[in-house]
KOLLUMKE-903156 format. One record per residue (C-alpha): residue number from 1; x, y, z. Coordinates in Angstrom, 1 decimal, padded with zeros to 4 digits. Example, Ala and Ser with C-alpha at 12.3 -4.5 7.8 and 13.67 -1.06 7.14 Angstrom:
% KOLLUMKE-903156
<i:1, X:012.3, Y:-004.5, Z:007.8>
<i:2, X:013.7, Y:-001.1, Z:007.1>
***
This chain:
% KOLLUMKE-903156
<i:1, X:-000.4, Y:-053.8, Z:046.6>
<i:2, X:-002.7, Y:-054.1, Z:043.5>
<i:3, X:-002.9, Y:-056.1, Z:041.0>
<i:4, X:-000.5, Y:-053.8, Z:038.7>
<i:5, X:001.7, Y:-054.6, Z:038.6>
<i:6, X:005.7, Y:-052.8, Z:037.4>
<i:7, X:008.7, Y:-054.3, Z:035.8>
<i:8, X:011.7, Y:-054.1, Z:035.9>
<i:9, X:015.4, Y:-055.6, Z:035.7>
<i:10, X:018.0, Y:-055.7, Z:037.8>
<i:11, X:020.8, Y:-057.5, Z:035.7>
<i:12, X:023.8, Y:-057.2, Z:038.0>
<i:13, X:024.4, Y:-058.9, Z:041.6>
<i:14, X:023.0, Y:-059.3, Z:044.6>
<i:15, X:021.7, Y:-060.0, Z:047.9>
<i:16, X:018.2, Y:-059.5, Z:048.4>
<i:17, X:015.5, Y:-059.7, Z:051.5>
<i:18, X:012.9, Y:-062.9, Z:051.3>
<i:19, X:011.3, Y:-060.5, Z:054.7>
<i:20, X:008.1, Y:-058.9, Z:054.3>
<i:21, X:008.0, Y:-055.2, Z:055.7>
<i:22, X:010.6, Y:-054.4, Z:058.2>
<i:23, X:010.3, Y:-058.6, Z:059.4>
<i:24, X:013.5, Y:-061.1, Z:059.6>
<i:25, X:014.6, Y:-064.0, Z:056.9>
<i:26, X:016.9, Y:-065.0, Z:056.4>
<i:27, X:019.3, Y:-063.7, Z:053.2>
<i:28, X:020.0, Y:-065.6, Z:049.7>
<i:29, X:022.0, Y:-064.5, Z:046.7>
<i:30, X:020.3, Y:-064.3, Z:043.3>
<i:31, X:022.1, Y:-063.0, Z:040.4>
<i:32, X:019.4, Y:-061.4, Z:038.6>
<i:33, X:016.0, Y:-059.4, Z:040.7>
<i:34, X:012.9, Y:-059.2, Z:039.2>
<i:35, X:011.7, Y:-056.5, Z:041.4>
<i:36, X:007.7, Y:-055.8, Z:040.6>
<i:37, X:006.3, Y:-052.4, Z:041.4>
<i:38, X:002.7, Y:-051.9, Z:043.0>
<i:39, X:-000.4, Y:-048.7, Z:043.7>
<i:40, X:-000.5, Y:-049.6, Z:047.5>
<i:41, X:-002.5, Y:-047.0, Z:050.1>
<i:42, X:-000.5, Y:-044.6, Z:051.8>
<i:43, X:-000.4, Y:-043.1, Z:055.2>
<i:44, X:000.3, Y:-040.9, Z:057.8>
<i:45, X:003.6, Y:-040.5, Z:058.7>
<i:46, X:003.2, Y:-042.2, Z:061.8>
<i:47, X:001.4, Y:-044.7, Z:060.1>
<i:48, X:004.1, Y:-045.4, Z:057.0>
<i:49, X:006.7, Y:-045.3, Z:059.8>
<i:50, X:005.1, Y:-048.1, Z:061.2>
<i:51, X:005.3, Y:-050.1, Z:057.9>
<i:52, X:008.0, Y:-049.7, Z:056.7>
<i:53, X:012.2, Y:-049.6, Z:058.0>
<i:54, X:014.2, Y:-046.6, Z:057.5>
<i:55, X:015.8, Y:-047.5, Z:054.3>
<i:56, X:012.8, Y:-048.9, Z:053.4>
<i:57, X:011.4, Y:-045.3, Z:053.6>
<i:58, X:014.0, Y:-043.5, Z:051.8>
<i:59, X:013.3, Y:-046.5, Z:048.9>
<i:60, X:009.6, Y:-045.6, Z:048.9>
<i:61, X:011.1, Y:-041.5, Z:048.6>
<i:62, X:013.5, Y:-041.7, Z:046.2>
<i:63, X:010.2, Y:-043.7, Z:043.7>
<i:64, X:008.1, Y:-041.5, Z:044.3>
<i:65, X:010.2, Y:-039.1, Z:043.7>
<i:66, X:008.6, Y:-037.2, Z:047.0>
<i:67, X:010.2, Y:-036.7, Z:050.6>
<i:68, X:008.8, Y:-037.7, Z:053.4>
<i:69, X:005.7, Y:-035.6, Z:054.4>
<i:70, X:005.1, Y:-035.4, Z:050.6>
<i:71, X:004.6, Y:-039.6, Z:050.4>
<i:72, X:002.3, Y:-038.7, Z:053.6>
<i:73, X:000.4, Y:-037.0, Z:050.8>
<i:74, X:-000.3, Y:-039.3, Z:048.7>
<i:75, X:-003.5, Y:-042.0, Z:048.2>
<i:76, X:-001.7, Y:-044.4, Z:046.5>
<i:77, X:002.4, Y:-045.1, Z:046.8>
<i:78, X:004.2, Y:-046.8, Z:044.5>
<i:79, X:006.2, Y:-049.4, Z:046.4>
<i:80, X:008.4, Y:-052.6, Z:045.1>
<i:81, X:007.7, Y:-056.3, Z:046.2>
<i:82, X:011.1, Y:-057.2, Z:047.2>
<i:83, X:013.0, Y:-055.2, Z:049.5>
<i:84, X:017.1, Y:-055.9, Z:048.6>
<i:85, X:019.5, Y:-054.1, Z:050.2>
<i:86, X:021.6, Y:-052.2, Z:047.2>
<i:87, X:019.1, Y:-049.3, Z:046.3>
<i:88, X:020.6, Y:-049.1, Z:043.0>
<i:89, X:018.3, Y:-052.0, Z:042.1>
<i:90, X:015.6, Y:-049.5, Z:042.3>
<i:91, X:017.7, Y:-046.7, Z:039.7>
<i:92, X:016.1, Y:-046.2, Z:036.4>
<i:93, X:019.3, Y:-045.1, Z:035.9>
<i:94, X:021.4, Y:-047.8, Z:034.2>
<i:95, X:024.6, Y:-048.7, Z:035.9>
<i:96, X:027.0, Y:-047.9, Z:033.8>
<i:97, X:027.1, Y:-044.2, Z:031.8>
<i:98, X:029.6, Y:-044.7, Z:029.0>
<i:99, X:030.2, Y:-040.8, Z:028.7>
<i:100, X:031.7, Y:-040.7, Z:032.1>
<i:101, X:033.9, Y:-043.6, Z:032.6>
<i:102, X:037.3, Y:-041.2, Z:031.9>
<i:103, X:035.8, Y:-038.9, Z:034.6>
<i:104, X:036.7, Y:-040.0, Z:038.5>
<i:105, X:033.2, Y:-038.1, Z:039.6>
<i:106, X:030.5, Y:-036.8, Z:037.7>
<i:107, X:026.6, Y:-036.2, Z:038.0>
<i:108, X:023.7, Y:-037.0, Z:035.2>
<i:109, X:020.5, Y:-035.7, Z:035.9>
<i:110, X:017.4, Y:-036.6, Z:034.1>
<i:111, X:014.5, Y:-034.7, Z:034.0>
<i:112, X:011.3, Y:-036.0, Z:032.0>
<i:113, X:012.6, Y:-039.0, Z:035.3>
<i:114, X:013.2, Y:-036.3, Z:037.5>
<i:115, X:016.0, Y:-038.2, Z:039.0>
<i:116, X:019.8, Y:-037.7, Z:039.4>
<i:117, X:022.7, Y:-040.6, Z:039.7>
<i:118, X:026.3, Y:-040.3, Z:041.1>
<i:119, X:028.8, Y:-041.2, Z:039.0>
<i:120, X:032.9, Y:-042.7, Z:039.8>
<i:121, X:035.0, Y:-043.5, Z:036.3>
<i:122, X:030.9, Y:-044.4, Z:034.7>
<i:123, X:030.1, Y:-046.7, Z:037.6>
<i:124, X:026.9, Y:-045.4, Z:039.6>
<i:125, X:027.2, Y:-045.4, Z:043.1>
<i:126, X:024.0, Y:-043.0, Z:043.9>
<i:127, X:021.2, Y:-041.9, Z:043.0>
<i:128, X:018.0, Y:-039.6, Z:043.4>
<i:129, X:015.1, Y:-037.8, Z:043.4>
<i:130, X:014.7, Y:-034.6, Z:042.7>
<i:131, X:012.9, Y:-031.8, Z:041.9>
<i:132, X:014.0, Y:-029.7, Z:038.4>
<i:133, X:012.6, Y:-025.9, Z:038.0>
<i:134, X:009.1, Y:-025.4, Z:037.2>
<i:135, X:007.2, Y:-024.6, Z:033.9>
<i:136, X:007.9, Y:-020.8, Z:034.1>
<i:137, X:011.7, Y:-021.1, Z:035.6>
<i:138, X:012.8, Y:-024.6, Z:033.9>
<i:139, X:016.7, Y:-025.9, Z:034.4>
<i:140, X:018.7, Y:-025.6, Z:031.7>
<i:141, X:020.0, Y:-028.0, Z:030.4>
<i:142, X:023.7, Y:-028.7, Z:028.5>
<i:143, X:027.7, Y:-030.1, Z:030.6>
<i:144, X:028.0, Y:-027.8, Z:034.0>
<i:145, X:030.1, Y:-028.1, Z:036.7>
<i:146, X:029.8, Y:-028.3, Z:040.3>
<i:147, X:031.3, Y:-024.7, Z:041.5>
<i:148, X:031.2, Y:-024.1, Z:045.0>
<i:149, X:029.2, Y:-024.8, Z:047.6>
<i:150, X:027.6, Y:-023.7, Z:051.4>
<i:151, X:026.6, Y:-026.1, Z:054.8>
<i:152, X:023.7, Y:-023.6, Z:053.5>
<i:153, X:021.8, Y:-020.8, Z:052.1>
<i:154, X:019.7, Y:-018.0, Z:051.6>
<i:155, X:017.5, Y:-018.1, Z:048.3>
<i:156, X:017.7, Y:-014.3, Z:046.4>
<i:157, X:014.3, Y:-015.3, Z:045.6>
<i:158, X:013.1, Y:-015.4, Z:048.9>
<i:159, X:015.1, Y:-014.6, Z:051.4>
<i:160, X:012.5, Y:-016.5, Z:054.0>
<i:161, X:013.7, Y:-020.1, Z:052.3>
<i:162, X:017.2, Y:-021.4, Z:053.1>
<i:163, X:018.2, Y:-023.5, Z:051.1>
<i:164, X:021.2, Y:-026.5, Z:053.4>
<i:165, X:024.1, Y:-028.1, Z:051.8>
<i:166, X:023.8, Y:-026.2, Z:048.7>
<i:167, X:026.9, Y:-027.1, Z:045.4>
<i:168, X:026.7, Y:-024.7, Z:043.4>
<i:169, X:027.1, Y:-025.6, Z:039.5>
<i:170, X:026.0, Y:-021.7, Z:036.9>
<i:171, X:027.8, Y:-019.1, Z:039.3>
<i:172, X:026.7, Y:-016.0, Z:037.3>
<i:173, X:022.5, Y:-018.2, Z:037.1>
<i:174, X:022.6, Y:-019.2, Z:040.9>
<i:175, X:021.9, Y:-022.9, Z:039.8>
<i:176, X:022.3, Y:-025.3, Z:043.2>
<i:177, X:021.3, Y:-028.3, Z:044.3>
<i:178, X:020.6, Y:-028.7, Z:047.7>
<i:179, X:017.8, Y:-029.9, Z:049.9>
<i:180, X:014.0, Y:-028.6, Z:049.8>
<i:181, X:011.3, Y:-030.0, Z:049.4>
<i:182, X:010.3, Y:-032.7, Z:047.0>
<i:183, X:006.7, Y:-032.1, Z:046.4>
<i:184, X:006.2, Y:-035.4, Z:043.4>
<i:185, X:007.2, Y:-032.3, Z:040.8>
<i:186, X:009.2, Y:-029.9, Z:039.3>
<i:187, X:008.8, Y:-026.4, Z:041.8>
<i:188, X:011.9, Y:-025.1, Z:042.0>
<i:189, X:013.5, Y:-021.9, Z:040.1>
<i:190, X:015.7, Y:-023.7, Z:038.3>
<i:191, X:017.7, Y:-025.0, Z:040.9>
<i:192, X:017.8, Y:-029.0, Z:041.4>
<i:193, X:016.5, Y:-030.2, Z:045.4>
<i:194, X:017.0, Y:-033.2, Z:046.2>
<i:195, X:016.3, Y:-035.4, Z:049.8>
<i:196, X:018.3, Y:-034.3, Z:052.8>
<i:197, X:020.2, Y:-037.1, Z:052.4>
<i:198, X:021.3, Y:-037.0, Z:049.3>
<i:199, X:021.7, Y:-033.4, Z:049.1>
<i:200, X:024.2, Y:-034.0, Z:052.2>
<i:201, X:026.3, Y:-036.6, Z:050.3>
<i:202, X:026.7, Y:-034.6, Z:047.3>
<i:203, X:028.0, Y:-031.8, Z:049.5>
<i:204, X:030.6, Y:-034.7, Z:050.8>
<i:205, X:031.8, Y:-036.1, Z:048.0>
<i:206, X:031.4, Y:-033.9, Z:044.8>
<i:207, X:034.9, Y:-031.5, Z:044.1>
<i:208, X:034.7, Y:-028.3, Z:044.2>
<i:209, X:036.3, Y:-025.8, Z:041.7>
<i:210, X:039.8, Y:-024.7, Z:041.8>
<i:211, X:040.6, Y:-021.1, Z:041.4>
<i:212, X:043.4, Y:-018.6, Z:041.9>
<i:213, X:044.3, Y:-017.1, Z:044.8>
<i:214, X:043.1, Y:-014.1, Z:044.2>
<i:215, X:039.7, Y:-015.6, Z:043.0>
<i:216, X:038.9, Y:-014.9, Z:039.3>
<i:217, X:040.0, Y:-017.4, Z:037.9>
<i:218, X:039.3, Y:-020.7, Z:037.2>
<i:219, X:042.7, Y:-023.4, Z:037.9>
<i:220, X:041.1, Y:-026.3, Z:037.0>
<i:221, X:037.1, Y:-027.2, Z:037.2>
<i:222, X:034.5, Y:-028.8, Z:039.6>
<i:223, X:032.6, Y:-032.4, Z:039.2>
<i:224, X:031.4, Y:-032.3, Z:035.8>
<i:225, X:027.3, Y:-032.3, Z:035.2>
<i:226, X:025.8, Y:-033.5, Z:032.7>
<i:227, X:021.7, Y:-032.6, Z:032.9>
<i:228, X:019.3, Y:-034.1, Z:029.8>
<i:229, X:016.3, Y:-033.6, Z:029.1>
<i:230, X:013.0, Y:-031.9, Z:029.7>
<i:231, X:010.0, Y:-032.4, Z:031.4>
<i:232, X:005.9, Y:-032.7, Z:030.4>
<i:233, X:004.3, Y:-030.5, Z:032.2>
<i:234, X:001.1, Y:-031.4, Z:031.0>
<i:235, X:001.6, Y:-035.9, Z:030.6>
<i:236, X:001.2, Y:-037.7, Z:034.1>
<i:237, X:003.6, Y:-038.5, Z:036.0>
<i:238, X:006.1, Y:-041.2, Z:034.0>
<i:239, X:007.0, Y:-041.9, Z:037.2>
<i:240, X:003.6, Y:-043.8, Z:038.0>
<i:241, X:003.0, Y:-045.9, Z:035.3>
<i:242, X:002.9, Y:-049.0, Z:033.1>
<i:243, X:005.3, Y:-047.8, Z:030.1>
<i:244, X:008.0, Y:-045.8, Z:032.5>
<i:245, X:009.4, Y:-048.8, Z:034.4>
<i:246, X:009.3, Y:-051.4, Z:031.7>
<i:247, X:011.9, Y:-049.5, Z:029.8>
<i:248, X:015.6, Y:-048.2, Z:031.1>
<i:249, X:017.4, Y:-044.8, Z:030.6>
<i:250, X:019.8, Y:-044.4, Z:027.8>
<i:251, X:023.0, Y:-041.7, Z:028.6>
<i:252, X:025.1, Y:-040.6, Z:026.1>
<i:253, X:028.0, Y:-042.5, Z:024.1>
<i:254, X:030.3, Y:-038.9, Z:023.6>
<i:255, X:033.1, Y:-038.0, Z:026.9>
<i:256, X:031.9, Y:-035.6, Z:029.2>
<i:257, X:035.6, Y:-036.0, Z:030.4>
<i:258, X:039.0, Y:-035.9, Z:028.8>
<i:259, X:041.2, Y:-038.8, Z:029.2>
***
């Protein structure tokens, strides 16, 4: 690790491993884990798979906001000095979302940090990186709902682009979550790209809308999706700076679901 250190607190009871990369050590329990971050040399996919186990590679993809192929293209990668079993410890999103407390399930997309979070009754259950809309086709902000899903669809922009684990949240506009390349920056045509594991998880976890027998009227909306903030295209990626790791994302207090 370089001397540049990035600090974050996970103020929850965690089981942490003191093992080095991929090593085996006894497990210890702590109540507050101070996870420090640094920049270290990157490597090829095969090199990274030698240095890190599969769980650690998942964390590195989340922290660097890239898929594995793009992780291997980085000269320096953000990496923690402490490997914790619970990947929620590395999330920039808070463990509790006040506005989602009355929702059985809700999704938050925070574009400035290029992350999403899945919440159950306001409690974070999963987080991951995203690639939202590029500058000329930004992902809109506001409250949406999951509508319908498909195991995969071809893009209407380019039929050669296949989008696995597709979950629509804008029926008329074609907005959706789906698996596709994460290059470490907003690059989509207004959809929200996810890592393959996250897209499949959302596909199974999210709830679709319920329509009348004729498919014309919405009887019940699907899982709410709250999209917040705008990405600063003219600034360096915030997750590669010291300052971003000293701040936690603050989410709205106003409820997005009826009691």
